[in-house]
C-alpha positions in Angstrom: 0.0 0.0 0.0 1.4 3.4 -1.0 0.0 6.9 -0.6 -0.5 9.5 2.1 -1.1 7.9 5.5 -4.2 9.8 6.4 -5.8 9.3 3.0 -5.1 5.5 3.0 -6.5 5.0 6.5 -9.6 6.9 5.7 -10.0 5.1 2.4 -9.6 1.7 4.0 -12.1 2.6 6.8 -14.6 3.6 4.1 -14.1 0.3 2.2 -14.5 -1.8 5.4 -17.1 -2.0 8.1 -15.2 -0.5 10.9 -16.7 0.6 14.2 -13.7 2.5 15.4 -10.2 3.7 14.4 -7.5 3.9 17.1 -4.5 6.0 16.2 -1.6 7.3 18.1 -0.4 10.9 18.3 3.1 12.0 19.1 1.9 15.5 19.9 4.4 17.5 17.9 2.5 20.7 18.2 4.0 24.1 17.5 5.2 25.2 14.1 6.4 21.7 13.1 2.9 20.3 13.8 1.2 23.2 12.0 3.3 23.0 8.9 3.3 19.2 8.6 -0.2 18.8 9.9 -1.4 15.8 11.8 -2.2 12.5 10.4 -4.5 11.7 13.4 -6.3 15.1 13.0 -6.9 14.5 9.3 -8.2 11.0 10.0 -10.5 12.2 12.8 -11.9 14.9 10.4 -12.5 12.6 7.4 -13.2 9.1 8.8 -16.6 7.6 8.4 -16.5 6.2 12.0 -15.4 7.4 15.4 -11.6 7.9 15.9 -9.8 7.4 19.3 -6.5 9.3 19.4 -4.0 8.0 22.0 -1.4 10.5 23.0 2.1 9.3 23.6 3.3 9.7 27.2 6.8 10.5 28.4 9.0 7.5 29.3 9.7 7.0 32.9 
């Protein structure tokens, strides 16, 4: 599978009968996050089903 990650995830979700998408977020934020955008945000905006975004936590 090739293509942009968010687009491929949403396309796959539309083709299947999914109840939920679970996706991680590194929480880049700031300018880097703004310029690059967030895959998890795009998936949440475009997905045909609910999306659960799990934020990465700091290592102990």
